[in-house]
C-alpha positions in Angstrom: -0.1 -0.5 0.0 1.0 3.4 -1.0 3.8 4.7 1.9 3.0 2.1 4.4 4.7 -1.0 2.9 3.0 -3.4 5.1 5.7 -2.7 8.1 6.2 -0.6 11.0 9.8 0.0 12.3 9.5 -0.9 16.3 12.3 0.8 18.1 12.6 -0.2 21.5 14.9 2.9 23.5 15.3 1.6 26.6 16.7 -2.0 25.5 18.4 -0.3 22.4 17.0 -2.4 20.0 14.7 -2.6 16.8 12.4 -5.0 14.8 10.0 -4.7 12.0 6.6 -5.7 12.1 4.4 -6.8 9.6 0.5 -5.0 9.0 -2.3 -6.6 7.8 -3.1 -5.9 4.5 -6.9 -6.1 6.6 -5.5 -3.8 8.6 -4.6 -1.5 6.4 -7.2 -1.0 4.5 -9.6 -0.9 7.3 -7.9 2.0 9.5 -6.7 4.5 6.4 -3.6 5.9 7.5 -3.9 8.9 9.6 -4.8 8.8 13.3 -6.6 5.9 13.0 -3.4 3.6 12.1 -1.6 5.5 14.2 -4.5 4.3 17.1 -4.2 0.3 16.2 -0.4 0.6 16.2 -0.1 1.7 19.8 -2.6 -0.4 21.0 -0.6 -3.7 19.5 2.5 -2.8 20.7 
């Protein structure tokens, strides 16, 4: 999908680590960018 590429970078500053998480295609369609997708990502990490 345009700009998200189906992935989210999760950064843990306490452990000084990072990982890439896949975002399911259904989520990208249900929460089209902006506040909806941001809220989903905050609630699932």
